[in-house]
C-alpha positions in Angstrom: -8.4 61.7 -130.8 -9.1 62.6 -133.7 -6.6 61.2 -136.7 -8.3 62.7 -139.5 -7.1 65.6 -138.4 -4.0 66.7 -136.7 -4.4 70.3 -136.2 -7.6 70.3 -134.3 -5.7 67.3 -132.0 -2.8 69.5 -131.7 -5.2 72.6 -130.7 -6.6 70.6 -127.5 -3.5 69.8 -126.3 -2.6 72.6 -126.0 -5.8 74.2 -124.3 -5.3 71.4 -122.2 -1.9 72.7 -121.7 -2.6 75.9 -121.3 -5.1 75.9 -118.4 -3.2 73.9 -116.4 -0.4 76.1 -116.3 -3.3 78.7 -115.1 -4.4 76.9 -112.2 -1.2 76.4 -111.0 -0.2 80.3 -111.7 -3.8 80.2 -109.4 -2.3 78.0 -106.9 0.7 80.2 -106.6 -1.6 83.6 -105.5 -3.5 81.6 -103.7 -1.0 80.8 -101.6 0.9 84.3 -101.9 -2.4 85.3 -100.3 -2.8 82.8 -97.5 0.4 84.0 -96.6 -0.1 87.2 -96.0 -3.3 86.6 -94.1 -1.5 84.7 -92.1 1.2 86.9 -91.3 -1.4 89.7 -90.8 -3.8 87.4 -88.0 -0.5 86.8 -86.7 0.4 90.1 -86.4 -3.2 91.4 -85.0 -2.8 88.8 -82.4 0.3 90.0 -81.0 -0.8 93.7 -81.1 -4.2 92.3 -78.9 -1.7 90.2 -76.7 0.1 93.9 -76.4 -3.6 96.1 -75.9 -4.6 93.4 -73.8 -1.3 93.8 -71.2 -1.7 97.6 -71.2 -5.2 97.5 -70.5 -4.2 94.9 -67.3 -1.2 97.6 -66.4 -3.6 100.3 -66.2 -6.4 98.0 -64.3 -3.4 97.2 -61.5 -2.9 101.0 -61.2 -6.3 101.9 -60.8 -6.8 99.3 -58.8 -3.8 100.0 -56.5 -4.2 104.1 -56.4 -7.7 103.2 -55.4 -6.6 100.9 -52.6 -3.7 103.6 -52.0 -6.8 106.6 -51.9 -9.1 104.3 -49.7 -7.4 102.1 -47.3 -3.5 103.8 -46.5 -4.9 107.3 -47.2 -8.2 107.0 -46.4 -8.4 109.7 -43.9 -6.0 112.1 -45.6 -8.3 112.0 -48.6 -11.8 112.6 -46.2 -10.1 115.4 -44.3 -9.6 117.0 -48.0 -12.9 116.4 -49.3 -14.6 118.0 -45.8 -12.3 120.8 -46.9 -13.7 121.7 -50.0 -17.3 121.6 -49.1 -17.3 123.1 -45.2 -17.6 127.2 -45.9 -16.5 129.0 -42.2 -19.2 132.5 -42.1 -17.9 135.1 -39.2 -20.4 137.5 -38.1 -19.3 141.0 -36.4 -20.4 141.8 -33.2 -20.8 144.8 -31.5 -18.8 147.4 -31.1 -16.7 148.3 -27.6 -18.1 152.3 -26.5 -16.2 155.2 -25.3 -16.4 157.1 -21.6 -14.9 159.8 -20.2 -13.3 159.9 -16.9 -16.4 159.6 -15.2 -18.4 157.0 -17.1 -20.7 158.9 -18.8 -20.7 157.3 -22.3 -19.4 159.9 -25.4 -20.5 157.0 -28.0 -23.5 155.8 -28.1 -24.7 152.3 -29.5 -28.2 152.6 -30.8 -29.8 149.2 -31.7 -32.2 148.7 -34.4 -34.4 146.1 -36.4 -32.9 145.9 -39.9 -33.3 143.9 -42.7 -30.7 140.9 -43.7 -29.8 139.1 -46.8 -28.0 135.4 -46.8 -26.6 134.6 -49.7 -26.9 131.2 -50.3 -24.1 129.1 -52.7 -26.8 128.0 -55.6 -28.1 132.2 -55.6 -27.8 133.4 -59.0 -27.7 136.9 -59.9 -31.5 136.0 -61.7 -32.4 135.3 -58.3 -31.2 138.3 -56.2 -32.9 140.3 -58.6 -36.5 138.8 -58.1 -35.6 139.3 -54.7 -34.3 142.8 -54.4 -37.5 143.5 -56.7 -39.9 142.2 -54.5 -38.4 143.7 -51.4 -38.3 146.9 -53.0 -42.1 147.2 -52.8 -42.6 146.7 -48.9 -39.6 148.5 -47.6 -38.5 152.6 -47.4 -35.3 153.6 -48.5 -33.6 156.7 -47.1 -31.7 157.0 -50.3 -31.3 155.4 -53.7 -28.0 156.3 -55.0 -25.9 154.0 -57.6 -22.7 153.8 -59.8 -23.1 153.5 -63.0 -21.5 150.2 -62.3 -23.8 149.4 -60.1 -27.1 150.0 -62.8 -25.3 148.0 -65.4 -24.9 145.1 -63.6 -28.7 144.7 -62.4 -29.2 145.2 -66.1 -27.7 142.3 -66.5 -28.7 140.5 -63.7 -32.2 139.6 -66.2 -30.9 136.7 -68.2 -32.8 137.9 -71.5 -31.1 141.0 -71.1 -27.3 139.3 -71.2 -28.0 136.8 -73.7 -29.3 139.9 -75.6 -26.2 141.9 -75.1 -24.0 138.9 -75.8 -25.6 138.1 -78.8 -24.3 141.7 -80.1 -20.9 141.2 -79.3 -18.3 140.9 -81.6 -16.2 138.0 -81.7 -13.2 139.3 -80.2 -15.0 140.3 -77.0 -15.8 136.4 -76.6 -12.8 134.6 -78.1 -9.0 134.9 -78.1 -7.0 134.7 -81.2 -7.2 131.4 -81.4 -10.4 130.6 -81.3 -10.6 129.7 -77.6 -13.5 131.0 -75.7 -12.9 134.3 -73.1 -13.4 133.4 -69.3 -16.6 134.0 -67.9 -15.2 137.2 -66.0 -13.7 138.7 -69.0 -17.1 138.1 -71.7 -19.1 139.8 -68.4 -16.8 142.4 -68.1 -17.2 143.4 -72.0 -21.0 142.8 -71.4 -21.2 145.6 -69.0 -19.2 148.3 -71.4 -21.5 146.8 -74.2 -24.7 147.9 -72.4 -26.5 150.9 -74.0 -26.8 154.1 -71.7 -30.4 154.3 -73.0 -30.9 151.1 -70.9 -29.9 152.0 -67.7 -31.8 155.7 -68.1 -33.8 154.2 -64.9 -36.2 155.6 -62.7 -36.8 156.8 -59.5 -38.6 153.5 -58.6 -36.5 151.0 -60.2 -33.7 152.9 -58.5 -35.0 151.6 -55.2 -34.6 147.9 -57.0 -31.1 148.8 -58.3 -30.0 150.2 -54.6 -31.2 146.7 -53.0 -30.0 144.2 -55.6 -26.5 145.8 -55.6 -26.2 145.4 -51.7 -27.6 141.8 -51.5 -25.4 141.2 -54.7 -22.0 142.1 -53.1 -22.9 139.2 -50.1 -19.8 136.4 -50.5 -21.4 132.8 -49.8 -23.2 132.0 -47.0 -22.3 135.9 -45.4 -24.8 137.7 -44.6 -25.3 141.5 -45.3 -27.7 144.1 -43.3 -29.3 146.1 -45.9 -29.6 149.7 -45.5 -33.2 150.8 -45.2 -35.5 153.4 -43.7 -36.9 152.9 -40.1 -39.0 149.8 -40.6 -42.4 149.6 -38.9 -44.2 147.2 -37.7 -46.2 146.3 -40.5 -43.4 145.9 -42.6 -41.6 143.4 -39.8 -44.3 141.1 -40.0 -45.3 141.0 -43.9 -40.8 140.3 -44.3 -41.4 138.1 -41.5 -44.4 136.0 -43.2 -42.9 136.0 -46.9 -40.0 134.5 -45.2 -40.1 130.9 -47.9 -40.8 133.6 -51.3 -37.8 136.0 -49.9 -35.1 133.5 -50.1 -32.3 134.5 -47.5 -34.6 137.4 -46.5 -34.9 137.7 -42.6 -35.3 140.7 -39.7 -32.4 141.1 -37.4 -31.0 143.7 -35.3 -28.0 145.9 -36.1 -26.2 148.1 -34.4 -25.1 152.0 -35.0 -22.7 153.9 -33.2 -22.9 158.4 -32.4 -20.8 160.5 -30.5 -23.1 162.1 -27.9 -24.5 165.6 -28.8 -22.7 166.3 -25.6 -19.6 165.3 -26.3 -19.5 167.5 -29.7 -16.2 169.1 -28.6 -14.3 165.9 -28.8 -16.0 164.2 -31.7 -13.1 164.7 -33.9 -10.9 163.4 -31.4 -12.6 160.0 -30.8 -12.6 159.9 -34.4 -14.8 157.6 -37.4 -15.8 154.4 -38.5 -16.0 152.7 -42.0 -19.5 151.7 -42.7 -20.4 148.3 -42.9 -21.1 149.7 -46.9 -17.4 151.4 -47.2 -16.1 148.4 -45.5 -12.3 148.0 -44.6 -10.3 151.1 -45.9 -8.1 149.9 -49.2 -4.8 151.0 -47.5 -5.2 148.6 -44.5 -7.5 145.9 -45.9 -4.8 143.1 -46.6 -3.6 143.3 -42.4 -7.1 143.1 -41.6 -8.0 140.7 -43.5 -5.0 138.6 -42.1 -6.5 139.2 -38.4 -9.5 137.5 -39.6 -11.5 140.3 -40.3 -14.3 140.1 -43.4 -14.5 142.9 -46.2 -17.7 144.6 -44.9 -16.5 145.1 -40.9 -16.7 148.6 -39.8 -13.4 149.6 -38.4 -12.0 152.6 -37.1 -10.7 154.5 -39.7 -9.3 157.6 -37.5 -8.0 158.8 -33.9 -9.0 157.1 -31.1 -11.0 154.6 -33.5 -8.3 153.9 -34.9 -5.8 153.9 -32.5 -7.4 151.6 -30.3 -9.4 149.0 -33.2 -8.2 145.7 -31.8 -9.7 146.7 -28.0 -13.3 148.3 -29.3 -13.4 145.5 -31.9 -15.7 142.7 -30.6 -15.2 139.0 -31.6 -17.2 137.1 -34.2 -19.6 134.4 -34.3 -18.0 132.2 -36.2 -20.0 129.5 -38.3 -19.2 126.4 -39.7 -21.2 125.5 -42.7 -21.0 121.6 -44.5 -22.6 121.1 -48.0 -22.8 118.1 -50.4 -21.1 117.5 -53.3 -24.6 119.4 -55.0 -24.2 122.4 -53.1 -26.8 121.6 -50.4 -26.3 122.5 -47.0 -26.2 119.3 -44.4 -24.8 120.9 -41.4 -24.4 124.0 -39.9 -22.5 124.3 -36.5 -22.1 127.4 -34.6 -18.3 127.1 -33.4 -17.9 130.5 -31.2 -20.3 133.2 -29.7 -19.6 136.6 -30.7 -19.3 139.0 -27.5 -18.9 143.1 -27.1 -15.6 145.2 -27.7 -14.5 146.3 -24.7 -14.6 149.8 -23.8 -12.6 152.9 -23.2 -12.0 155.4 -20.4 -10.6 159.1 -21.6 -8.5 160.6 -19.2 -11.0 164.0 -19.9 -14.0 164.7 -17.7 -16.3 165.8 -20.2 -17.6 168.8 -17.8 -14.1 170.0 -17.3 -13.4 170.1 -21.2 -16.7 171.6 -22.1 -15.3 174.1 -19.5 -12.4 175.0 -21.5 -14.1 175.0 -24.7 -16.5 177.3 -22.7 -13.2 179.6 -22.0 -11.7 179.3 -25.3 -15.2 180.7 -26.8 -15.4 183.5 -24.1 -12.3 185.3 -24.9 -11.4 184.3 -28.4 -15.3 185.3 -29.3 -14.7 188.7 -27.5 -11.2 189.0 -29.9 -13.4 188.2 -32.8 -15.9 190.8 -32.3 -13.5 193.5 -31.8 -11.3 191.9 -34.9 -8.2 191.6 -33.4 -8.8 188.0 -34.6 -9.9 188.7 -38.5 -7.1 186.7 -39.4 -6.2 184.4 -36.9 -7.4 180.7 -38.1 -8.6 179.7 -34.2 -7.3 179.5 -30.4 -5.9 176.4 -28.9 -6.0 174.5 -25.5 -4.5 171.7 -23.5 -4.2 170.8 -20.4 -1.7 167.8 -18.4 -1.4 166.2 -15.3 2.1 167.2 -14.8 2.9 163.4 -13.6 1.0 161.5 -15.4 0.6 162.8 -18.8 -3.2 162.4 -18.5 -5.0 164.8 -21.0 -7.2 167.1 -18.8 -9.1 168.5 -21.3 -8.2 168.9 -25.2 -9.9 171.9 -27.3 -9.7 173.9 -29.5 -12.2 177.0 -32.3 -11.8 176.7 -35.7 -12.2 180.4 -37.2 -13.9 180.7 -40.3 -12.6 184.3 -41.2 -15.1 185.2 -44.0 -17.8 184.0 -41.9 -16.6 184.8 -38.4 -18.1 180.9 -37.0 -16.6 178.9 -34.7 -16.6 175.5 -34.4 -15.0 173.0 -32.6 -11.5 171.7 -33.4 -10.0 169.7 -30.6 -8.2 168.0 -33.2 -5.9 171.0 -34.0 -3.7 170.7 -30.9 -1.8 167.5 -32.2 -2.3 168.5 -36.0 -1.6 172.3 -36.0 2.2 173.7 -35.8 2.7 177.6 -35.2 5.8 179.8 -34.2 6.2 179.5 -30.5 8.2 182.9 -30.2 9.6 183.3 -26.1 7.6 180.2 -24.3 10.6 178.3 -25.3 13.2 180.6 -23.4 13.5 177.8 -20.7 14.7 175.2 -23.0 17.1 177.7 -24.6 19.2 178.0 -21.2 18.5 174.4 -21.2 20.2 174.2 -24.3 23.4 176.8 -22.5 23.9 174.4 -19.5 23.8 171.3 -21.3 26.9 172.6 -23.6 28.5 174.8 -20.8 27.6 178.1 -23.0 26.6 179.7 -19.4 26.5 178.5 -16.2 24.2 178.7 -13.3 22.1 181.9 -12.8 25.0 183.4 -15.1 24.5 187.7 -15.6 24.5 188.6 -18.9 23.7 192.6 -20.4 20.7 193.3 -22.4 21.5 194.6 -25.2 20.6 195.5 -28.9 22.6 193.5 -30.7 23.7 194.4 -34.5 25.5 191.6 -36.7 26.4 192.3 -40.1 23.8 191.6 -42.8 21.0 191.2 -40.1 18.4 193.6 -38.5 19.0 194.4 -35.0 17.0 192.0 -32.8 16.0 193.5 -29.5 14.1 192.5 -26.7 10.3 194.7 -26.0 12.3 197.1 -23.5 16.0 197.2 -24.4 15.1 200.6 -25.5 14.9 201.7 -22.3 18.5 201.1 -21.9 20.8 198.5 -21.6 20.2 196.2 -18.1 22.5 193.3 -16.7 20.0 190.4 -16.0 20.3 186.8 -14.6 19.0 184.0 -16.0 15.9 184.0 -14.2 15.1 187.3 -15.0 15.5 186.5 -18.6 12.6 184.4 -18.3 10.9 186.8 -16.1 11.6 189.6 -18.5 11.4 187.9 -21.5 14.9 188.8 -23.2 15.7 188.0 -26.4 18.5 189.7 -26.6 20.2 187.3 -23.7 18.6 184.0 -25.1 21.3 185.2 -28.6 23.8 185.8 -26.9 23.6 182.3 -25.2 23.5 181.1 -29.1 26.5 183.1 -30.2 28.2 181.4 -26.7 27.3 177.7 -28.0 28.6 178.6 -31.8 31.6 180.0 -29.2 31.4 183.7 -30.6 31.3 186.4 -27.9 29.0 189.0 -29.1 30.2 192.7 -29.7 28.4 195.5 -32.0 28.9 195.3 -35.3 30.2 191.8 -35.4 30.1 189.4 -38.6 28.7 185.5 -37.8 31.3 183.1 -38.5 29.9 179.6 -40.4 32.3 178.0 -37.6 29.6 176.7 -35.8 26.4 177.1 -37.3 25.1 173.6 -37.5 26.4 172.0 -34.6 24.6 175.4 -32.4 21.6 174.2 -34.3 21.9 170.9 -34.2 22.0 171.5 -30.2 19.3 174.5 -30.0 16.7 171.3 -31.2 17.7 168.5 -29.4 17.3 170.2 -26.4 14.3 171.4 -27.6 13.1 168.0 -28.7 13.9 167.0 -24.3 11.0 169.1 -23.3 9.0 167.4 -26.4 9.5 170.5 -29.5 9.9 169.3 -32.5 9.4 165.7 -32.0 6.2 163.2 -31.3 4.7 163.6 -28.2 3.9 160.3 -27.9 0.4 160.7 -27.6 -2.3 157.8 -28.2 -3.7 159.2 -31.3 -2.7 158.4 -34.8 -1.0 161.2 -37.7 0.3 163.5 -34.7 2.3 166.4 -36.2 6.2 166.7 -34.9 5.7 170.2 -35.3 7.8 172.0 -38.1 11.3 172.2 -38.9 13.8 172.8 -42.0 17.3 172.3 -42.9 17.0 175.3 -44.8 18.4 178.0 -42.6 21.5 180.8 -42.6 23.3 181.6 -39.4 21.0 184.0 -38.3 18.3 182.3 -38.3 20.2 180.1 -35.4 19.6 183.0 -33.4 16.0 183.6 -34.0 15.5 180.4 -33.2 17.1 180.7 -30.2 14.0 183.0 -29.0 11.5 181.0 -30.6 11.4 182.8 -34.0 12.2 180.0 -36.8 10.3 176.8 -36.1 7.2 176.0 -35.0 5.0 173.4 -32.8 2.0 172.6 -32.0 0.2 173.4 -28.8 0.3 169.6 -27.3 4.1 169.6 -28.0 4.1 173.6 -25.4 2.0 171.8 -23.2 4.3 168.5 -22.9 7.3 171.6 -22.4 5.1 172.6 -19.4 4.6 169.4 -17.8 8.3 168.7 -18.1 9.2 172.3 -16.3 6.5 171.3 -13.8 7.5 167.9 -12.9 11.0 168.7 -12.5 12.5 167.4 -15.8 10.5 164.1 -17.2 9.0 163.9 -20.7 6.3 162.2 -20.2 3.7 161.0 -23.1 0.5 162.2 -23.2 -2.3 159.7 -23.2 -6.2 160.4 -23.2 -7.0 156.7 -22.3 -7.0 155.8 -19.1 -8.0 152.4 -18.7 -9.7 149.2 -21.0 -12.9 148.0 -19.5 -14.6 144.9 -20.1 -18.9 144.8 -20.0 -21.0 144.3 -17.6 -24.2 142.3 -17.5 -26.3 144.9 -19.7 -23.5 146.1 -21.9 -22.4 148.7 -20.0 -19.2 149.8 -18.9 -17.7 146.9 -16.7 -14.4 146.5 -14.5 -10.9 147.8 -16.1 -9.1 144.8 -17.5 -6.1 147.1 -18.3 -4.7 150.5 -16.6 -2.4 152.8 -19.3 0.6 153.4 -17.4 2.6 156.4 -17.1 5.4 156.5 -19.9 8.8 158.8 -19.1 10.2 159.3 -22.7 13.1 160.9 -21.2 14.6 163.1 -18.9 16.3 166.3 -19.4 19.8 166.3 -19.3 20.4 169.2 -16.6 20.9 169.3 -12.6 18.0 169.9 -10.3 19.6 173.3 -9.3 19.5 174.0 -13.0 15.9 173.4 -13.4 14.9 174.8 -10.3 16.2 177.8 -11.7 13.9 177.6 -15.1 10.9 176.9 -12.6 11.8 180.0 -10.2 12.0 181.8 -13.7 8.1 180.8 -14.7 7.6 181.7 -11.1 8.4 185.2 -11.8 6.9 185.8 -15.2 3.4 185.5 -13.6 4.1 186.9 -9.6 7.3 189.0 -9.3 6.4 192.7 -8.5 8.6 193.9 -11.3 6.7 196.0 -13.8 8.6 194.2 -16.2 7.1 191.0 -15.3 5.3 190.0 -18.5 2.9 187.3 -17.1 0.3 189.6 -14.7 -2.5 188.3 -16.5 -2.8 185.2 -15.2 -2.3 186.6 -12.1 -5.0 184.7 -9.8 -6.8 184.4 -6.5 -7.5 181.1 -6.4 -4.2 179.3 -7.3 -0.4 179.4 -7.4 0.3 179.8 -11.2 4.2 179.8 -13.1 4.1 180.7 -16.4 6.2 181.7 -19.6 4.8 184.2 -22.3 5.0 183.7 -26.0 4.9 186.4 -28.6 6.3 185.7 -32.1 6.1 188.2 -35.3 4.5 186.6 -37.9 2.3 187.5 -41.2 -0.9 186.9 -42.5 -2.7 186.8 -46.0 -6.0 189.0 -45.9 -9.1 188.2 -47.9 -8.1 190.1 -50.2 -5.5 188.8 -50.3 -3.1 191.9 -48.6 -0.4 190.4 -46.6 0.0 191.8 -42.8 1.9 192.2 -40.0 0.3 189.7 -36.8 1.7 188.3 -33.5 1.2 184.4 -32.5 -0.1 184.9 -29.0 1.1 182.1 -26.8 1.3 181.0 -23.0 2.8 177.5 -21.1 1.4 177.7 -17.4 1.2 175.0 -14.2 0.1 175.2 -11.2 -0.7 172.5 -7.9 -4.4 172.4 -7.4 -5.2 171.5 -3.8 -5.7 167.8 -4.5 -2.2 167.7 -5.3 -2.6 167.0 -9.3 -0.1 169.3 -11.2 -1.8 170.8 -14.4 0.0 172.2 -17.4 -1.7 174.2 -19.5 -0.7 175.2 -22.8 -2.6 178.0 -25.3 -1.9 178.8 -28.5 -3.6 181.9 -30.3 -1.9 182.8 -33.7 -1.7 185.6 -36.0 -3.7 188.1 -33.8 -3.7 191.7 -35.1 -2.6 193.0 -31.9 -0.1 191.8 -29.4 -1.6 193.8 -26.3 -4.2 191.5 -25.8 -4.2 189.0 -23.1 -6.8 186.8 -24.2 -4.4 183.9 -23.9 -2.9 184.5 -20.3 -6.7 185.1 -19.0 -8.0 181.4 -21.1 -4.4 180.0 -19.1 -5.6 181.7 -15.9 -9.4 180.7 -16.3 -8.4 177.1 -17.0 -6.0 176.5 -14.1 -8.7 178.3 -12.1 -11.5 176.3 -13.6 -9.5 172.5 -12.3 -9.2 174.6 -8.8 -13.1 175.1 -8.2 -13.7 171.4 -9.9 -11.6 169.3 -8.1 -9.7 171.3 -5.3 -10.8 168.8 -3.2 -10.0 165.9 -5.4 -9.9 164.2 -8.3 
């Protein structure tokens, strides 16, 4: 202690006291920090426990899920895995053929050697580009027609070209408004549009490569396409075969091409057409075909018999299952079903008779063209049916080019072209009169001029020679218009007197009844023929009361030649309306791939029975017989008289108009006839001929055509057919 200096002593005491206080404060601070650190460690430990528990729970769930997949449901997930890695590939087979009634082929399957391409699931556009460029140097091409889009696809198949175009695309064509990258398909679409025209101005040599590339690029994974090239030489085949390792997916195969034979050209439009492998399934029916197991590039019938009997003619497909591993490598290939050639059609038409009928048309109509009688006529048509079965025996037509005078086959016009029929319908008009009770039996009426207020006078061709009383059968024999008009008036509930005014009463009912009866014979309705897109004729509900009167003698509605043939057949067989059919039966293939045994016959299909008695039908038949064979000078069908066969029929002359080449309207006539006869072999043959817009009403070319068709049948099959 410093006694000499008390102030100094107090200072030291104070400093010591302050130092002691600082130590206490430091201790308190350290204790606070320690408590905070202990709390943090405690909190951290709790969090670690929670995380550990979560991880443990997730591991438990994962192990449970793995056990669920690999133990409990192992087979299910294996099946899904297999499904994801197995491809089913279908290859079409040769199409069935079409034969005439004698077994002569109407279409031939020409087999040819082709270059095929099978696309790997790993093939890139660049791979296909290289193949196409190499192959183009080895083969000849028939055509190199390609679209603008196909040129652009070829250009972008080069990776460098695509990258260059991609770099130049604005961001909006690569990313959406949120900065997300567009799909590759969207970007590619934009790249296609961005290819400059100058880049695809290809030489002919490059167009060959473009053509081949796009054929190959159209193939789906593991599918095989036949490449369209020129005929292959032996050297080309050998070269391609020797370079298979370099030309990946390319090999030599066999294809078929179906063509109508030269001798059956008169039936080519009835036979119909096929799509090519390039065009594949028609867009309008693709969904339906795909549901049946077709492939997009399958060849199918696109019209008429080829389309109608597609299910029969199409062969069964070869099916192969291809399995790949997770890297896309093929690990297994197995053919699960072997394809077979399609079945065949045998027609009811004998090509010899068909060509003979067309020859008759050429003979008489050609003469009409030469004489100027057919200057405004669009052609001539003829159908022959077996009246008892509906079998189409011949179906011929000639289309007339009015500018050049050239005649070409148009058999299809018999079911697609419609013309005003004229007086051939009068047997059906009598039927309507009997069905409604307007007339009875062979009722006698007076053929006289029909004068109705507001309408032109109606006459028969012989009325000016004086009125005469005629029966129903004579009305057919002489072709009386006025008899039929009086039948229609009676159906309306109105008896004729000169200068009468037609009442609206019963007009609609009478038109309905006339058309209903005509349809019982096949006129104004589809005939049921086994061809798609048959015309039902032309009828309209826009008519006046006077039109009902002209309808009664065939001067209003329009019908096809096939409809008139069905009408003739219905009269010939006693009143059964039978569906016409072109196919006699379905046949399999023999060992050589030709016509085998019949597997299905096409049965006779009776659509309806005309609703009159046998006696009334007999009156129509008597009238038809008298039209041709009566000694009366008023009989209208004497041009059909024949020494070899007894013919019955009904003529029809309809007044029409036509437009000439220089645009003038001229008066013409439709010259039509329905006829039938029983040949020596017992076959009832019904015929219809339509010669529209003739300039000379006195010509009997239509009658001579019908006569000669029936004579031809008799001469060819009179001993049995």
